[in-house]
N, C-alpha and C positions, 0 to 999 in steps of 0.2 A: 557096418557103425549101426546099430538099432535109432534112427533118431526117432523114433519115437520116446526113447530114455532123456531124449536131451530137453531142455530147459531155458530158459531165458531171464536173468535178473537185471532189470532196468531200475535206474537213477539218474532223474532228470533234476535240474541245480539250475541254480536262474545263472546267467553271466555275467558276475560284479560291474560290468561299467554299462550295460543297459539291462536289465535286472526286467522290467519290463518288454523287451524287443527279445530275447533273446534267450532260450533256455539250452543248458546243454545237455544229450543226450547218454547218456554212455550203459551196452548192452552187454553181459557175459554172460557165454555161453557154458550153460553145465552138462554133466555130464555127475549121477549121480554116483561113481565108482569111480572115474578117470575126475572128477571136479572140475575147476576152469578150463577148456579145452579153446574158448576164441572171445574175442569183441567183437563190438559192434562202435564206433563213432557217429552223433551227426550234431547237428546242430540245428532247434526248430525256431523260425524266424516270425517278428509278426510284423506283417510291414504297415499292421492297425498302427501300432504303435510308434510307428519310423519318421511318420509328420514329413516328408520331404529331406528328410536325410539319412534315407539308407541308404547311400553310397556310402558315407562316411561312416556309419554306424557298422557296415562289412568292413571299412578298412582299418579297424581299429585292430584286430588281433593276428588274422591267418593271412599272409598274399592269396596263397590259396583262395580264401572266400571272396579279399578284393576284384580278384579279375573276374570270377562269377559272377561277381555284382556288376563289373563294368560292363564284361561283354553282354548281357543279358538282359541288363537292364537300365534303369536311369533311377533318378536320383526318387524322385516318385515311390519306385519298385512296379513301376510298371513294363511290359517289354518292350525292347528299343525296333520301330516302325519297319528296320529293313527286315527283322525275324516276321517278319508275319504279313509283309507285303508282298504280292506277285514276283519274281523273279529268283535271277541263282543264291543268293543268299538263303532268302528263306528255307532252303533243303525240298523235302515233303511239306512245307506247309502245312502240316497238322496239328500246331500247334497255335491256339488265337491269340484272342482278349482275355480268355477264361485264368491265363499266367496272371492276367493283372491283379486276381482278388485271391484272396484266404492265405492259410500260412504254406509259408517252405516249410520241408525237412531239405535240410542238404545232407547227405554221409559222405563225411572224411571219410574211410577205411575202414574195411572187415578184413580180420586176424585169426588166421587158424594158426596155434599151434604145430609148427614143424611136424611135427611125429603125428599126429590126426590130418596132414594135408591131402587133398586130392581124395576125398571121403564124400565131400560134396555136403558138408559141414558149414564150409560158409554159406550156400546158396542158403541151403536149408534157414540159416539164421535170417539170413535178407529178408527170404521171404515169412516169417515168423516175425520180422521187425515189421515187414509189411502189413498184418493183417492190424498189428496192437492199434490196440481204440486212438492213440492220437496221431496218426498217419492214416486212418480209415481205409484201408486200402482192398484187394482183390487176393484171386491165389495164385494171381500168375509174373513173374517178371516180366515187363516190357516195358521198360527205357526204351526211348528211340531220341533219337540223337534233335535237339534244336537251331534249326536254321541248319547252316554249316558248321557251328560252333564246334572247340572240343566238351560241349558239356549234354549231358543226356536228361531228361525228364521224365516221372512219370504223375500218369495219372489215372487214381483209384476209381474212375469211373468207366466199367466194361465195354459202353457206348462210345467212350470217345475216338475220334478218327488216329489216332495212336494207335488202337490198338487192330486198326485194318491195316500196316504195315508189316510186311516180312521181316525177320531180322537180315537178309538179305538184301532186302530192299528199302533199307533207311540210307539215309542220302551219307556222302562223304563229304569230310572237313573240308573247306576252303584250300588246304596246301597240299589237298592228298595230290595230285598231278605236277609239285609244284621241287623240287628237290633243292638246296642251295649246294649250288657247286663250289663257290668262292669260297673259302674257309676261311679268310683275315680280311682284312684290308686293302693290304696292299694287294694280292689275291686280283679280289676284284677292282682295282685299277687299275690292272693291267688287260682282268679279262674284260671289264663295261666301262672304258675311259671314261664316253660321254656322261654316263648315269652316276659316276663316279663326281666328276665334275658339279654337275648340277645338285649334290647331292650337298659337297661340302664347299664350293665357292656361291655365297651369297654376297656378291659383289657386283660393278655393275661389270665387269669383266666379261660374265657371265655369258652374256652376250652375243659380246664378239668371240669368244669359244664356241658357244650353238653355231655359229653363224659360221665357221672353220671346219667343225666337220660338216654341215649341209654341203658345203662348196667341195669339200675329195669327196662324199658320198652322198647325195641325196635323197636316199634309204635308211641312213646313220637316225635320223631322226623319228622314224618310226617302230627301229629294233626292240625287243622285249629282251629284259636282263632272264637271271635264273628265273625266278620269281613271276614272268611275267608282265613285270612294269616298264611300259613304254617310257621316255623318257619327258613326255610333258607327267607320265605321273608321279614321277619322281619329285619333278618340280613341286606341284600340288602338295605330296604327301610331306616335302621337306619345309613347306613356303615360303619359299622362295619363289616373293613376285619377278622376277628380274627374267628366270630362268621360263618358268610359266610365259610371258608374255610375249618374249622371242618365238615362239615356234609358231605362237596362232598366224605370225605374217604367211605361213604358208599350210597347204590343205591338209585339216587334223582332224575332220569331220570320223574315218575310223577309227584313230586312235581313241579322241573324245568318246566313243559311244560304248568303245571294248573292257568289256567288267570280264577278260577274261585271264587272271594274274591268279595269284597267293591272298588278294583279299578280296577275292570275288569281286570287285566296287569297278564302276569307270568313277577318271579323274575326278566330277563333280561332286560324287557318289561320298571317293574319300576326302574331301575337303570341307565338307558335310560333318563327317564322323570325326576330321579332326580337331572342327569349332567347337564341338560338342566335347568334346574330351579336355580340349583345353581349358573349356568354361567351365566344368564337371572339377577339372583338379584347381582351378581359382579356387570356387565357392569352398573347397573343401577345408585349401589352406591355407589361401592368401586374401579372397574377396577379390569379386570380380568384379571388373568395368567396362565390360563391353568389348566387343568383336575391336581389332584393330583394325585400320586401315587396311592393312596392306593383305590380311583376311580377309576380307570384306571387296573390296575391289577385284582381286583373283577371282574371285566366287561371280561377282558380275561380269567379267570378262567369261572365264568359263558359260555362262548361262546364255552370254550371247553367242558364242561359236557353237552353241549346240545347237541354237537357233527357237530359244523357250523366249517368251516375250517377257520383258522385264520394261517393264511401266515408268519408269523413272529414270530420270539422267544420272550420273554417275552420281553425282553430289548428293543429291534425294535417297539413291541409293541409301548412301553410307548412313545419313540422318535416321532411316523408318528402321534400317536392321542391324543399328548397332549390339541395339540390347536385346535382340530374340522377334522383334515384334512379326506376328507371321496375319496380321486383318488389316494391318494398315492404317489405325484410328486410334495408334498409341499416341497419348499425347507425351508431345518429349521422344517417342520411341518403347516407351517403357511404361507407362498407366494407361494399360488396357480401360475398355471402355466399361467390363466386367466387375476389375478389380475397381474403376474410382466406383461403383454404382454399391457393389460390397461394402468399400470406405464410408462411404455419403451415408449408409444406411445404418452404419456400425454406429458415427457420431452421431447420428439424429435418435437413433434407440438409448445409448447410452443419455444423454442430455436429461433421461426421465428417472426422478429421486430412486426407483427399485433397482439403480445398477451403481448404487453408491459404492456398494466391495470394492468392484469393479474397478469405478474409478481413483479409490483410494491404494489402491494396489501397485498405483504406477506411481507415488510420489514418492522422493527418495527419503526415508530414516530420518536423514538429517534435515529435514525439511518437517517435520509431526509438531515442532514446539512453535508453529506459526500456520497452522492444521486450526484456525479461527474458519467459519463458515463464509466469510469475506472472502478468504478466499477459495474456497470450494466457489462459490461461486462467479468467480475469475476463473475458474477452471471450465466453469461450463461456459461459462464466453466464448473463451478458444477453440471447445465443440463445435458451437453455432458457427466462427468465425468460417471453421474446416468445413462443415456442411454449406453455406454459402457459395463459398469457394469453388466445391467439389460439384455443386449445384445449379448453379447459375454461370458459369464458366465451364471455358478449355481450356485452362493453365494447367502444367502440371502439381502437386499437390508440394508446396515449401512453405519454412518460417517466415521467408520474408514474404511470398503472396498470401497467408494470413495471416498476417499483419494487417492489412490494409482494409479486412472484416473484421477486428473486430474494434466493439467499441470503448475507450476512453474512461470507461467509466471509474467511478471506485473501485468496485470489485476487480473491475482487471488490471489496476494499477498495483492493486495490495497482492495482487497474484505474482505481479513480477516481482514488483517492489520485496516481497517476502521470500527471493530466488525461484520461481516456478518460472515455468523453457516451457514455449510452444513443443518442443520432442517430447516432454513428457505425456503431453496427449496423442504424440505420433506414434508414440510407444504401446500404445493405450487402446487407440482403437486399430492398428495393425495387429500385433497379440493377439487378442480377445477376436479379429475379423479372421486369423488361420485357425484359432480353434474351432468355433462354428463353422469351418470350410470344410471339405470334404479330404481335410489336410488330418481334422482335431474327428466328431463329431458328429458332422454334417446339419447341421442343425438347422443353420442358413439353408438350407434345400429344403425345409422342411417346409422355412414358414415364405420364401421366394422360392419356389419352386415352380408355380403354375402360373407369376406374377408377369404379367405382360409384357412392363419395361424390360424387365432383365430377360424374360426368354429372347422381346424383341433386337437385346444386342448381341454381335458377330463374338464367336468363340475365338482366343486368339494363346496362344503358350505361355502367356503375359500372366492369364487367368489368376494364377497359383501362384505367381514369383511374388512369395512376400519379403521375402530376404533382401530380393535387389529391391523392391519396394524401399525397405526400408533405410537398405544404404542409403537410397538415391535421397530421401528425406533427411535427413545426418542422424541417421543413428548408426554408429560408429561402432559392430561388430563386435573390434579389441573392449568396448565400455562395456559398467555393467549396465541393465536397463531391468525392469521389473516383469515379471511382479513381486512386489518385494510384502514383507512379513510387516503387514498393518492392524497385528491382534493389540498391540498397545495404544493404535488411533485413539482420541479421545478428541469431535469437532468441537474446538471453543463455541457453546452456545448456550444460553440459559432462558428458562422456561420460557422465555418472551419472545427467541428466536434472535435474540439480540446476538451479537458478538462482547466476552467478556468487556470486566471494567478496563484490569489489567490491561487490555489489549490497544484498548481506547487512548488509556492512558500514556501507551507506549506507540500511537502515533502521533497525538500529540505534541509527547517530545519532542517525534522527530517528523514533525510538522516545524 
């Protein structure tokens, strides 16, 4: 077939659920005489429009895209750390932080009509698609495996490290050397009884079962199954604390450092992956309330058993790490120093009159009839109290804490009497802070990027956890919050800057 006669017809549509984040690309391979002889379908994903909801958005439609997003990226659309760090799971190590930025084009399928297969049509279509201006690629196919996952990536840059890896030099997938030979649960139970018991029995009885296996054969606690999983690995993967604690009575040094398995991970690395996936699942569907005590206890014990330093007793460790703190300075384990700085800066700026529109957008429409000037001033009193709490104390942010700093004057009393709530102000500052963070337009960095106080603060995994903060300060994700449409809002104020007479009469009647 003459490839020069072929052409592409490309159609782009907005994905109806997330039109700003996802474009659907349909490509038809056309021949002047034969007509439509093949197709290609892809998604173009704009991570800048996902604002920390990358996993949730990619979970909306296709199971394949859900698996793709969960395997390679975190909720911010950044490549997962174990695919970057030196080690077995990063494979050739050719992919780096460049994967964190830019748009993603995920090719779902390339199809050629049966009568025209094995003529190079599919390869031609893929090559031409990669030349398309919205992909901006070079002239050859250089897809290389990301880590040891089942996904391959392509960089349009000819000098990218992936271009130096020959096809036969690419990494194998994690499970390449492991073939499951146990066809069903009963067969697995017979072939690997200890592994099966650890996975299935989460009662205290499992400790005596493990002991009985050890008494009969001390090597049994070190034996791997057909996927390379040792008993301690199975205990960790199934979050079986009793089963994980018992083998630590013996010498497991080799097992704890062993990553030769179908996951390519040590037990501690597997636990970290499990904690992350459990958290991400909860954040999408249920709302996350922190890591469980069993999860963190297991992490503490494994870390100690591997000889790594843990600068805390178990009680302090549970408190400090429950909400994912990595800086050891989060108030309550969840409010990081940089998040505190971000919120206090936002609260301080919003008190200025120029931010009136932003303030009013977070008042429910039902309260608009009460929105007189004293209401606005009371709102600002709450903002001031939040700023004082964040700048003069090390306390966590809470409605109860803020009330201590609210002046009991006429304006604040009016605000609360007319239905105002501290949570409305929380909604305002957290929403606006998120919009101006790197999850939004990044204008916060433009303002404070070179601020000495900001730069002196430690970085933490919780620095962008606005969803976590909102939940901790009482903004239930199941309730409706702002911004609301305030186009019909009019502050009750006459030319002298006083509240309307009818509201003064209402106040007198109420008093």
